[in-house]
C-alpha positions in Angstrom: -22.4 -210.2 38.8 -21.4 -209.9 35.2 -23.6 -211.4 32.5 -22.4 -214.7 31.2 -22.7 -214.7 27.4 -20.2 -217.3 26.4 -18.6 -220.3 28.0 -15.3 -218.4 28.2 -17.0 -216.1 30.8 -17.5 -219.0 33.2 -15.0 -219.1 36.1 -15.3 -222.9 36.1 -14.3 -223.1 32.4 -11.3 -220.8 33.0 -10.2 -222.9 36.0 -10.6 -226.1 33.9 -8.3 -224.5 31.3 -5.8 -223.7 34.1 -5.9 -227.4 35.1 -5.1 -228.4 31.5 -2.2 -226.0 31.4 -0.9 -227.4 34.7 -1.2 -230.9 33.4 0.7 -229.9 30.2 3.4 -228.4 32.3 3.7 -231.7 34.3 3.8 -233.7 31.1 6.5 -231.6 29.6 8.6 -231.2 32.7 8.4 -234.4 34.8 8.8 -238.1 34.3 5.0 -238.3 33.6 6.1 -237.9 29.9 7.7 -241.4 30.2 4.4 -243.2 31.1 2.5 -242.8 27.8 -0.8 -244.4 28.9 -1.1 -242.4 32.2 0.1 -239.2 30.4 -2.5 -239.6 27.7 -5.2 -240.5 30.2 -4.7 -237.5 32.5 -4.4 -235.2 29.4 -7.7 -236.5 28.1 -9.4 -236.4 31.5 -8.4 -232.8 32.1 -9.5 -231.8 28.6 -12.8 -233.4 29.3 -13.5 -231.1 32.2 -13.3 -227.9 30.1 -14.8 -229.5 27.0 -17.9 -230.7 28.9 -18.4 -227.3 30.5 -18.3 -225.7 27.1 -20.6 -228.2 25.4 -23.1 -228.1 28.2 -23.2 -224.3 28.2 -23.9 -224.3 24.4 -26.9 -226.6 24.9 -29.0 -223.6 26.1 -30.9 -225.4 28.8 -30.2 -226.0 32.5 -31.0 -229.7 32.5 -28.5 -230.5 29.8 -26.0 -228.1 31.2 -26.3 -229.8 34.6 -25.8 -233.2 32.9 -22.6 -232.0 31.2 -21.4 -230.4 34.4 -21.8 -233.8 36.1 -19.6 -235.4 33.5 -17.0 -232.6 33.9 -17.1 -233.1 37.7 -16.5 -236.8 37.2 -13.6 -236.0 34.9 -12.1 -233.8 37.6 -12.3 -236.8 40.0 -10.5 -238.9 37.4 -7.7 -236.3 37.2 -7.4 -236.4 41.0 -7.1 -240.2 41.0 -4.6 -240.1 38.2 -2.5 -237.6 40.1 -2.3 -240.1 42.9 -1.2 -242.8 40.4 1.5 -240.4 39.0 2.7 -239.6 42.5 2.7 -243.3 43.6 4.7 -244.2 40.5 7.2 -241.4 41.4 6.5 -239.6 38.1 5.6 -236.3 39.9 6.7 -234.9 43.3 4.5 -234.8 46.3 4.4 -231.0 46.0 3.2 -231.2 42.4 0.6 -233.9 43.4 -0.7 -231.8 46.2 -0.9 -228.6 44.1 -2.8 -230.4 41.3 -5.2 -232.0 43.8 -5.8 -228.6 45.4 -6.8 -226.9 42.1 -8.9 -230.0 41.1 -10.7 -230.1 44.4 -11.5 -226.3 44.0 -12.8 -227.0 40.5 -15.0 -229.9 41.7 -16.5 -227.7 44.4 -17.2 -224.8 42.0 -18.8 -227.2 39.5 -21.0 -228.6 42.3 -22.0 -225.0 43.3 -22.9 -224.2 39.7 -25.0 -227.4 39.5 -26.8 -226.4 42.7 -27.4 -222.9 41.4 -28.8 -224.2 38.1 -31.0 -226.7 39.9 -32.5 -223.9 42.0 -32.7 -221.2 39.3 -36.1 -220.1 38.1 -34.8 -219.5 34.6 -34.4 -222.9 32.9 -32.8 -221.8 29.7 -34.2 -221.3 26.2 -35.4 -224.9 25.9 -37.2 -224.9 29.2 -39.1 -221.6 29.3 
């Protein structure tokens, strides 16, 4: 396993970035761009996933990192719910909705696995040695 030295090394952060890119594609290329409140909300929620992973990583302690990962996981749930709203309003296709939900579900599972790992890790970070 490669050493994680910066948040960009985290698979969960890279996946969160891919979610943001997918959301941006949908905003630019579907009727989602016509619903300003939902468009802005899903854009903010997706950004919150990657931003909270980065911020938590930079805190240098497992407890705070877990707290920020919990927020990121919640934001992923928001994106999934907003995908349903966009689909129900016929702003995105069923295929786009299912693709987005699949990547978001993967992200939620990976964040949960990282939280579990940190909870059981003997090294607690610089603040908790």
